[in-house]
Backbone as CSV, one residue per row, in Angstrom:
resi,resn,N_x,N_y,N_z,CA_x,CA_y,CA_z,C_x,C_y,C_z
1,MET,133.067,56.816,162.545,134.045,57.288,163.507,134.829,56.095,164.025
2,ARG,136.099,56.313,164.296,136.942,55.249,164.811,137.550,55.704,166.122
3,TYR,137.505,54.827,167.101,138.168,55.070,168.366,139.410,54.209,168.365
4,SER,140.546,54.766,168.744,141.839,54.096,168.570,141.887,52.716,169.192
5,THR,141.211,52.493,170.265,141.240,51.183,170.901,139.928,50.456,170.711
6,GLY,139.106,50.928,169.770,137.794,50.330,169.599,136.859,50.833,170.683
7,GLY,137.366,51.687,171.558,136.558,52.221,172.638,136.276,51.180,173.700
8,GLY,136.833,49.980,173.546,136.551,48.900,174.484,135.108,48.465,174.408
9,LEU,134.480,48.653,173.247,133.053,48.401,173.107,132.764,47.124,172.337
10,THR,131.633,46.517,172.671,131.150,45.384,171.888,130.481,45.939,170.637
11,ALA,130.128,45.049,169.722,129.468,45.479,168.487,128.147,46.183,168.812
12,ALA,127.395,45.667,169.779,126.114,46.289,170.140,126.323,47.689,170.718
13,GLU,127.356,47.841,171.535,127.638,49.161,172.115,128.091,50.144,171.037
14,ARG,128.859,49.654,170.050,129.263,50.530,168.943,128.043,50.987,168.153
15,GLN,127.078,50.088,167.952,125.854,50.453,167.235,125.039,51.479,168.021
16,ARG,124.988,51.311,169.347,124.266,52.277,170.181,124.926,53.645,170.084
17,ARG,126.264,53.654,170.104,126.991,54.917,170.019,126.783,55.565,168.650
18,GLU,126.713,54.737,167.602,126.445,55.270,166.268,125.052,55.898,166.212
19,ALA,124.087,55.269,166.852,122.726,55.829,166.877,122.729,57.207,167.536
20,VAL,123.532,57.378,168.566,123.643,58.683,169.228,124.239,59.702,168.258
21,ARG,125.267,59.310,167.524,125.874,60.231,166.554,124.888,60.605,165.452
22,MET,124.067,59.661,165.009,123.083,59.951,163.963,122.003,60.903,164.494
23,ALA,121.601,60.720,165.748,120.647,61.651,166.356,121.266,63.038,166.458
24,ALA,122.556,63.087,166.779,123.249,64.377,166.843,123.289,65.018,165.455
25,ALA,123.450,64.204,164.399,123.446,64.738,163.030,122.104,65.390,162.718
26,ASP,121.008,64.780,163.178,119.677,65.388,162.988,119.617,66.734,163.690
27,ASP,120.198,66.789,164.885,120.216,68.051,165.626,121.062,69.097,164.909
28,PHE,122.198,68.689,164.340,123.031,69.633,163.585,122.250,70.184,162.400
29,ASP,121.460,69.314,161.746,120.620,69.769,160.627,119.626,70.830,161.077
30,SER,119.178,70.707,162.326,118.200,71.650,162.874,118.859,72.907,163.419
31,GLY,120.191,72.995,163.302,120.892,74.191,163.742,121.433,74.137,165.155
32,ALA,121.455,72.962,165.768,121.966,72.844,167.133,123.472,73.115,167.149
33,THR,123.925,73.707,168.211,125.350,73.989,168.384,126.052,72.778,168.992
34,ASP,127.371,72.787,168.918,128.154,71.709,169.534,127.883,71.633,171.033
35,THR,127.769,72.787,171.661,127.527,72.840,173.104,126.198,72.186,173.452
36,ARG,125.169,72.490,172.668,123.848,71.896,172.928,123.894,70.377,172.729
37,VAL,124.522,69.928,171.649,124.612,68.489,171.389,125.381,67.798,172.519
38,ALA,126.460,68.410,172.983,127.232,67.832,174.077,126.370,67.674,175.329
39,ARG,125.570,68.699,175.612,124.722,68.649,176.808,123.626,67.600,176.661
40,VAL,122.939,67.587,175.521,121.813,66.680,175.308,122.263,65.217,175.339
41,TYR,123.385,64.920,174.696,123.822,63.527,174.587,124.873,63.147,175.615
42,GLN,125.152,64.051,176.530,126.068,63.814,177.646,127.434,63.305,177.163
43,VAL,128.000,64.079,176.230,129.346,63.803,175.729,130.169,65.061,175.932
44,THR,131.459,64.956,175.744,132.298,66.138,175.893,132.066,67.092,174.727
45,HIS,132.374,68.350,174.961,132.257,69.337,173.897,133.161,68.964,172.727
46,MET,134.345,68.422,173.021,135.275,68.012,171.971,134.668,66.909,171.103
47,SER,133.988,65.936,171.722,133.344,64.875,170.933,132.272,65.458,170.033
48,ALA,131.462,66.358,170.587,130.406,66.986,169.778,131.023,67.778,168.625
49,TRP,132.122,68.472,168.892,132.786,69.225,167.830,133.299,68.287,166.740
50,ARG,133.920,67.174,167.161,134.434,66.197,166.180,133.304,65.631,165.333
51,TRP,132.181,65.300,165.973,131.035,64.781,165.230,130.553,65.810,164.226
52,HIS,130.439,67.058,164.674,129.942,68.127,163.816,130.888,68.329,162.627
53,HIS,132.180,68.367,162.913,133.173,68.543,161.852,133.106,67.379,160.856
54,ALA,133.044,66.146,161.362,132.967,64.968,160.493,131.694,65.015,159.659
55,TYR,130.591,65.422,160.270,129.309,65.493,159.564,129.344,66.546,158.470
56,GLU,129.935,67.696,158.768,130.005,68.763,157.763,130.901,68.380,156.586
57,THR,131.969,67.651,156.856,132.903,67.326,155.772,132.558,66.031,155.053
58,GLY,131.917,65.076,155.749,131.659,63.775,155.124,130.232,63.281,155.184
59,GLY,129.331,64.104,155.725,127.936,63.683,155.812,127.713,62.596,156.845
60,ARG,126.525,61.993,156.786,126.165,60.966,157.766,127.102,59.762,157.690
61,GLN,127.612,59.494,156.503,128.517,58.361,156.330,129.754,58.503,157.216
62,ALA,130.212,59.724,157.433,131.393,59.954,158.265,131.129,59.630,159.730
63,LEU,129.853,59.569,160.119,129.513,59.277,161.513,129.205,57.801,161.741
64,GLU,129.196,57.018,160.676,128.923,55.595,160.826,130.086,54.911,161.520
65,THR,129.776,53.862,162.256,130.830,53.126,162.944,131.696,52.416,161.917
66,LYS,132.970,52.412,162.156,133.913,51.741,161.267,134.327,50.392,161.834
67,GLY,133.763,50.044,162.978,134.147,48.795,163.628,135.360,49.012,164.516
68,ALA,135.721,47.969,165.191,136.876,48.046,166.081,138.136,48.189,165.240
69,ALA,139.135,48.827,165.826,140.434,48.908,165.153,140.930,47.489,164.927
70,SER,141.752,47.306,163.916,142.232,45.974,163.565,143.008,45.371,164.726
71,HIS,142.514,44.297,165.225,143.233,43.582,166.268,143.605,42.195,165.771
72,ARG,143.619,42.067,164.440,143.975,40.794,163.841,145.439,40.516,164.163
73,PRO,145.682,39.422,164.820,147.082,39.123,165.110,147.802,38.729,163.829
74,LEU,149.059,39.058,163.755,149.860,38.655,162.608,150.131,37.157,162.699
75,SER,150.080,36.491,161.556,150.382,35.062,161.515,151.880,34.871,161.721
76,GLU,152.275,33.626,161.924,153.703,33.336,162.105,154.496,33.760,160.870
77,GLY,153.947,33.533,159.689,154.615,33.944,158.461,154.751,35.453,158.368
78,GLU,153.700,36.167,158.800,153.750,37.628,158.784,154.757,38.152,159.807
79,LEU,154.835,37.485,160.959,155.824,37.880,161.965,157.243,37.696,161.431
80,ASP,157.456,36.589,160.730,158.777,36.368,160.127,159.090,37.448,159.102
81,LEU,158.088,37.787,158.270,158.299,38.818,157.255,158.535,40.176,157.914
82,LEU,157.796,40.477,158.992,158.013,41.739,159.707,159.451,41.800,160.218
83,GLN,159.943,40.703,160.767,161.324,40.683,161.256,162.304,40.947,160.115
84,GLN,162.045,40.355,158.952,162.909,40.588,157.792,162.853,42.049,157.354
85,LEU,161.655,42.627,157.376,161.499,44.036,156.996,162.262,44.941,157.962
86,LEU,162.198,44.621,159.248,162.906,45.424,160.245,164.418,45.263,160.096
87,ASP,164.846,44.060,159.722,166.280,43.815,159.540,166.860,44.645,158.396
88,LEU,166.009,45.064,157.461,166.474,45.902,156.353,166.877,47.295,156.838
89,GLY,166.352,47.696,157.988,166.677,48.995,158.561,165.669,50.065,158.177
90,PRO,165.615,51.133,158.954,164.658,52.215,158.712,164.845,52.908,157.361
91,ALA,166.085,53.045,156.911,166.341,53.743,155.647,165.661,53.040,154.478
92,ALA,165.584,51.713,154.528,164.942,50.954,153.453,163.453,51.262,153.353
93,HIS,162.901,51.845,154.407,161.483,52.176,154.437,161.248,53.679,154.341
94,GLY,162.294,54.412,153.986,162.148,55.840,153.738,162.387,56.748,154.926
95,PHE,162.892,56.213,156.021,163.162,57.050,157.191,164.583,57.605,157.099
96,ALA,164.748,58.837,157.542,166.004,59.553,157.349,167.154,59.023,158.204
97,ASP,166.869,58.542,159.398,167.956,58.071,160.257,167.787,56.578,160.542
98,GLN,168.694,56.033,161.296,168.719,54.591,161.556,168.124,54.222,162.909
99,ARG,167.058,54.918,163.300,166.401,54.610,164.572,165.043,53.991,164.300
100,TRP,164.786,52.852,164.910,163.442,52.288,164.871,162.678,52.816,166.078
101,THR,161.524,53.357,165.853,160.631,53.751,166.944,159.375,52.916,166.817
102,LEU,158.591,52.858,167.879,157.340,52.107,167.815,156.439,52.644,166.706
103,ALA,156.385,53.968,166.568,155.524,54.565,165.548,155.979,54.162,164.148
104,ARG,157.270,54.112,163.924,157.792,53.724,162.613,157.497,52.259,162.324
105,ILE,157.708,51.412,163.308,157.454,49.980,163.117,155.967,49.757,162.876
106,ARG,155.133,50.492,163.607,153.688,50.393,163.405,153.320,50.795,161.981
107,ALA,153.956,51.840,161.454,153.679,52.292,160.091,154.086,51.229,159.068
108,VAL,155.216,50.577,159.280,155.664,49.516,158.376,154.675,48.349,158.417
109,ALA,154.236,47.972,159.615,153.276,46.871,159.744,151.951,47.229,159.059
110,ALA,151.496,48.457,159.235,150.247,48.883,158.603,150.362,48.856,157.086
111,GLU,151.505,49.299,156.576,151.709,49.348,155.126,151.769,47.959,154.512
112,HIS,152.456,47.039,155.157,152.680,45.726,154.566,151.615,44.690,154.911
113,PHE,150.928,44.861,156.044,149.994,43.823,156.479,148.568,44.328,156.674
114,ASP,148.335,45.628,156.440,147.008,46.218,156.582,146.417,45.939,157.973
115,VAL,147.222,46.163,159.000,146.771,46.016,160.384,147.040,47.315,161.122
116,THR,146.285,47.538,162.169,146.460,48.731,162.986,146.752,48.295,164.414
117,TYR,147.880,48.714,164.924,148.242,48.433,166.309,148.415,49.748,167.044
118,SER,148.062,49.754,168.322,148.406,50.893,169.167,149.903,50.799,169.451
119,LEU,150.481,51.863,169.978,151.903,51.806,170.331,152.157,50.742,171.395
120,ALA,151.231,50.646,172.351,151.386,49.629,173.400,151.289,48.228,172.797
121,GLY,150.362,48.037,171.870,150.215,46.746,171.209,151.446,46.386,170.392
122,MET,152.002,47.397,169.721,153.215,47.154,168.937,154.372,46.793,169.856
123,SER,154.455,47.429,171.020,155.504,47.108,171.984,155.395,45.655,172.425
124,LEU,154.173,45.205,172.718,153.969,43.809,173.125,154.362,42.853,172.001
125,LEU,154.001,43.209,170.774,154.343,42.376,169.630,155.859,42.256,169.484
126,LEU,156.559,43.359,169.627,158.020,43.335,169.502,158.671,42.507,170.606
127,HIS,158.109,42.569,171.811,158.647,41.748,172.899,158.459,40.274,172.568
128,ARG,157.320,39.952,171.917,157.089,38.574,171.490,158.141,38.114,170.490
129,LEU,158.610,39.067,169.669,159.641,38.752,168.679,161.038,38.742,169.286
130,GLY,161.138,39.068,170.578,162.435,39.074,171.239,163.087,40.441,171.287
131,GLY,162.373,41.480,170.892,162.921,42.834,170.924,162.893,43.414,172.323
132,SER,163.695,44.428,172.529,163.708,45.116,173.813,164.026,46.583,173.584
133,VAL,163.751,47.391,174.579,164.058,48.811,174.495,165.562,48.969,174.461
134,GLN,166.031,49.770,173.534,167.477,49.971,173.399,167.818,51.409,173.756
135,VAL,168.813,51.566,174.596,169.317,52.893,174.919,170.829,52.870,174.735
136,PRO,171.425,53.980,174.385,172.879,53.989,174.192,173.607,53.579,175.471
137,THR,174.664,52.777,175.320,175.421,52.338,176.491,176.627,53.221,176.741
138,ARG,176.924,54.101,175.807,178.063,55.000,175.996,177.681,56.379,175.497
139,ARG,178.479,57.342,175.878,178.234,58.713,175.460,178.768,58.952,174.060
140,ALA,178.163,59.903,173.393,178.646,60.279,172.065,180.060,60.860,172.183
141,ALA,180.896,60.566,171.230,182.271,61.074,171.240,182.287,62.601,171.145
142,GLU,181.257,63.173,170.516,181.204,64.618,170.303,180.703,65.390,171.519
143,ARG,180.272,64.692,172.570,179.690,65.349,173.736,180.693,66.295,174.387
144,ASP,180.234,67.499,174.730,181.082,68.510,175.360,180.396,68.954,176.647
145,ASP,180.814,68.378,177.784,180.173,68.664,179.058,180.259,70.141,179.433
146,GLU,181.346,70.808,179.097,181.491,72.229,179.443,180.447,73.073,178.705
147,THR,180.219,72.792,177.441,179.199,73.523,176.679,177.813,73.273,177.280
148,ILE,177.566,72.066,177.692,176.280,71.741,178.319,176.108,72.553,179.595
149,ARG,177.167,72.630,180.427,177.088,73.418,181.664,176.818,74.890,181.360
150,GLU,177.525,75.442,180.366,177.342,76.858,180.011,175.914,77.134,179.552
151,ARG,175.397,76.276,178.734,174.017,76.467,178.257,173.012,76.335,179.385
152,ALA,173.258,75.405,180.312,172.359,75.235,181.452,172.384,76.482,182.331
153,ARG,173.586,77.030,182.591,173.689,78.254,183.398,172.974,79.407,182.708
154,ALA,173.153,79.536,181.389,172.509,80.622,180.631,170.992,80.501,180.683
155,ALA,170.506,79.264,180.760,169.057,79.046,180.804,168.524,79.090,182.239
156,GLY,169.426,79.242,183.222,169.002,79.338,184.619,168.734,77.992,185.258
157,ARG,169.264,76.917,184.670,169.075,75.581,185.237,170.330,75.176,185.986
158,SER,170.205,74.070,186.697,171.351,73.529,187.417,172.480,73.265,186.444
159,SER,173.690,73.543,186.863,174.828,73.338,185.976,175.382,71.925,186.084
160,ARG,174.792,71.093,186.942,175.260,69.718,187.060,174.926,68.967,185.776
161,VAL,175.902,68.338,185.209,175.712,67.550,183.993,175.452,66.121,184.424
162,PRO,174.238,65.571,184.129,173.945,64.200,184.533,174.979,63.239,183.953
163,GLY,175.520,62.410,184.798,176.450,61.392,184.345,177.870,61.876,184.105
164,ALA,178.142,63.147,184.329,179.490,63.677,184.053,180.524,63.084,185.000
165,ASP,180.079,62.639,186.176,181.013,62.058,187.138,181.196,60.558,186.912
166,GLY,180.650,60.064,185.799,180.770,58.653,185.477,179.614,57.825,186.007
167,ALA,178.781,58.435,186.849,177.621,57.719,187.358,176.513,57.731,186.326
168,SER,175.657,56.753,186.412,174.532,56.678,185.481,173.599,57.854,185.710
169,PRO,173.100,58.490,184.635,172.213,59.626,184.807,170.831,59.222,185.300
170,ARG,170.565,57.918,185.371,169.233,57.475,185.796,169.255,56.867,187.137
C-alpha cells in the first residue's frame, strides 16, 4: 500500500502499519467483514475496505509496504532538462491545449525522471525554477457580458457580472 505523502511515517512505523494490514488479511481469510476489521484495528471503514479490496485483487503482496513516495530531489541537470521539456509546451507531451497545470507537469516529471511529487511539492519545485501562478491579465475578446447576465438570471443567480465595471473580479 502507498500513502501519497508516505503517511509522514518512519520506516519502522511503515513496518508496524504493514503488520496491521497482514493481521487484517488473516482476518479476511477467516471471513471477517470490513466493519469488523475497522473496529478491531481502529482504522476507518474506508481503510479496511481498501485493504480488503487490495487483498482480494492482489493477495498479501498488495498489502506490503511500498516505502515512502519518491522524495528524491531532482538534480541540477534534471531541473534543467525539466525546464527544457516545459519549454516545448504541453502539446509536445500529448496535451490537447496549451495550459500547463501542476498535475500535467507532475506527469511529465514522473514520466521522464521516475519521481513522484505531490501537487504541493511540484508547486514548490516550480517556484524554485522561477515559475509563478499565471492568470489572464485581460478578458477574452469573445466574452459577452449580456449573455452572462441572461444565463445568471435564468439560473436564479445575481446578474452582476464580476469585473464588468472594469474593476478586478477579485
